[in-house]
C-alpha positions in Angstrom: 129.1 -82.1 71.9 129.6 -85.3 74.0 130.0 -88.7 72.3 126.4 -89.7 72.7 125.2 -86.5 70.9 127.7 -87.1 68.2 126.5 -90.7 67.6 122.9 -89.5 67.6 123.8 -86.9 65.0 125.5 -89.5 62.7 122.7 -92.0 63.2 119.7 -89.7 62.7 121.4 -87.4 60.2 119.3 -84.7 61.9 120.6 -81.5 63.5 119.0 -80.7 66.9 117.6 -77.2 67.5 116.9 -76.5 71.1 113.9 -74.3 72.2 115.2 -70.9 73.1 113.9 -70.9 76.7 115.8 -74.1 77.5 119.2 -72.3 77.4 121.0 -71.5 80.6 121.0 -67.8 79.6 117.5 -66.7 80.5 117.8 -63.5 78.4 117.7 -65.5 75.1 115.4 -63.9 72.7 114.1 -61.2 75.0 113.0 -58.0 73.4 115.5 -55.0 73.6 114.1 -52.2 75.8 112.9 -49.9 73.0 111.2 -52.8 71.1 109.5 -54.1 74.2 108.1 -50.6 75.0 106.8 -50.3 71.4 105.1 -53.8 71.6 103.5 -53.1 74.9 102.2 -49.7 73.7 100.7 -51.5 70.6 98.9 -54.0 72.8 97.5 -51.3 75.0 96.0 -49.6 72.0 94.2 -52.9 70.8 90.7 -53.7 71.9 90.9 -56.5 74.4 89.8 -59.8 72.9 88.0 -62.2 75.3 89.8 -65.5 75.6 92.9 -64.3 73.8 96.1 -65.9 75.3 98.2 -62.9 74.3 97.3 -59.5 75.8 100.6 -57.8 76.4 104.3 -57.8 75.6 105.1 -60.4 78.2 102.6 -62.8 76.8 103.9 -62.3 73.3 107.5 -62.8 74.5 106.6 -66.1 76.1 104.8 -67.5 73.1 107.6 -66.3 70.7 110.3 -67.9 72.9 108.3 -71.1 73.1 108.3 -71.3 69.3 111.9 -70.4 68.6 114.5 -73.2 68.1 118.3 -72.6 67.9 121.5 -74.4 66.9 124.6 -72.5 68.0 128.0 -72.5 66.2 131.3 -70.9 67.0 132.5 -68.8 64.1 136.3 -69.0 63.8 139.1 -70.1 61.5 140.6 -72.2 64.3 139.4 -73.9 67.4 139.2 -72.0 70.7 140.4 -73.3 74.0 137.9 -71.3 76.0 135.1 -72.9 74.0 136.6 -76.4 74.8 136.7 -75.4 78.5 133.1 -74.2 78.6 131.3 -76.7 76.4 133.7 -79.6 76.4 134.2 -80.2 80.1 135.5 -83.6 81.0 137.5 -84.0 77.8 135.3 -86.7 76.2 133.8 -84.3 73.7 134.1 -83.5 70.0 133.4 -80.5 67.7 132.3 -80.7 64.1 133.6 -78.2 61.6 131.9 -76.9 58.5 131.4 -73.7 56.5 128.5 -71.4 56.1 128.2 -72.4 52.5 128.2 -76.1 53.3 125.5 -75.6 56.0 123.3 -73.6 53.7 123.7 -76.1 50.8 123.2 -79.3 52.8 120.6 -78.4 55.4 116.9 -79.1 54.6 114.9 -76.0 53.7 111.9 -75.5 55.9 109.0 -74.2 53.8 105.8 -74.2 55.7 103.2 -71.5 56.7 104.1 -69.3 59.6 107.7 -70.5 59.7 110.9 -68.5 59.5 114.3 -70.2 59.0 117.5 -68.2 59.3 121.3 -68.5 59.5 122.9 -65.3 60.8 125.7 -63.9 63.0 124.9 -63.0 66.6 125.2 -59.3 67.5 126.5 -58.4 71.0 124.8 -55.4 72.4 123.2 -54.2 75.7 119.3 -54.3 75.5 119.2 -50.5 76.1 121.5 -49.8 73.2 119.5 -51.6 70.5 117.5 -49.0 68.6 115.2 -48.9 65.6 112.6 -51.2 64.1 113.4 -54.9 64.5 111.7 -58.0 63.1 110.5 -60.6 65.6 113.4 -62.8 64.8 116.1 -60.2 65.5 116.1 -60.5 69.3 117.3 -64.1 68.9 120.4 -62.8 67.2 121.2 -60.3 70.0 123.1 -61.3 73.1 124.7 -59.3 75.9 128.3 -58.1 75.3 129.9 -60.4 77.9 129.1 -63.3 75.5 131.1 -61.8 72.7 134.0 -64.3 73.2 131.6 -67.0 71.7 131.8 -65.4 68.3 128.5 -67.1 67.6 126.6 -67.7 64.4 123.3 -69.6 64.8 120.5 -71.3 62.9 117.0 -70.2 64.0 113.7 -71.8 63.3 110.5 -70.0 64.3 107.2 -71.8 64.4 105.0 -69.1 65.9 101.6 -68.5 64.3 99.6 -65.5 65.2 96.4 -67.4 64.1 97.1 -70.4 66.2 99.5 -69.4 69.0 100.8 -72.4 71.0 102.7 -72.4 74.3 103.0 -76.2 74.9 105.7 -76.9 72.4 108.5 -79.5 72.2 111.8 -78.8 73.9 113.5 -79.1 70.5 113.1 -79.9 66.8 115.3 -81.5 64.2 116.1 -80.6 60.6 117.8 -82.9 58.1 121.5 -82.4 57.4 123.6 -84.2 54.8 126.5 -84.9 57.1 128.8 -86.5 54.5 128.7 -83.2 52.5 128.4 -80.8 55.4 131.1 -82.0 57.9 134.5 -80.8 56.9 136.4 -82.1 59.9 135.8 -83.7 63.3 137.9 -82.3 66.2 138.4 -84.4 69.4 139.0 -82.5 72.6 142.7 -81.8 72.8 143.0 -83.0 76.4 141.2 -86.3 75.8 142.9 -89.7 76.3 144.1 -91.6 73.2 141.5 -94.3 73.6 138.8 -91.7 73.2 140.4 -90.4 70.0 140.4 -94.0 68.6 136.8 -94.5 69.6 135.6 -91.3 67.8 137.5 -92.4 64.7 135.9 -95.9 64.9 132.4 -94.4 65.3 132.9 -92.0 62.4 134.1 -94.9 60.2 131.2 -97.1 61.1 128.8 -94.4 60.0 130.7 -93.9 56.7 131.9 -90.4 57.5 134.8 -89.6 55.3 135.8 -86.3 57.0 139.1 -86.5 58.9 139.0 -87.0 62.6 141.8 -85.1 64.4 142.8 -84.3 68.0 142.4 -80.6 68.7 145.6 -78.6 69.5 144.4 -75.8 71.8 144.3 -77.6 75.1 146.0 -77.5 78.5 148.3 -80.4 77.9 151.7 -80.1 76.1 
């Protein structure tokens, strides 16, 4: 993330989850082929309800994606230069490091009617290769194989309600995160200048973050 997002994270103590259809990858959350055919067949067997906003698989897909919010994480023991290149362009960026257990322990539990809250690995498969019965949350954990280098795990929050379907939803939502307990380390872009490393350390100290702040090592400079 860039410095502004890092400051916002420390200041608000909230983790941002972006609405699934705001990602650059427009296939986010789309039903695999077999699942889409089954859903469309089910809608065709229903009696048409006058005034219903959802009448086919495309409608349902839209409403579901407009009510799904995601936080993406790179799952690795060490940092990854490709991830720095893709998501840390410009050099003035940071990455926060944690563990699955620390995320699960220190993130707020969402407990409300019609809400699903998940932390799972992403599966990399072609839409035509995904078979069998799936839950409505599963497509948000399936991405095309050429994204497999991301080694992604993600947090998913679903707010869709079959009784009160909404399409005009916020572009993102936040959940509380105990940063002091959750953040294990802050990594600064390995190719950033020294003044930026000092700035990140200063910002972390001002917000009382005790986790170490270190320059990353997998960059282009030697």
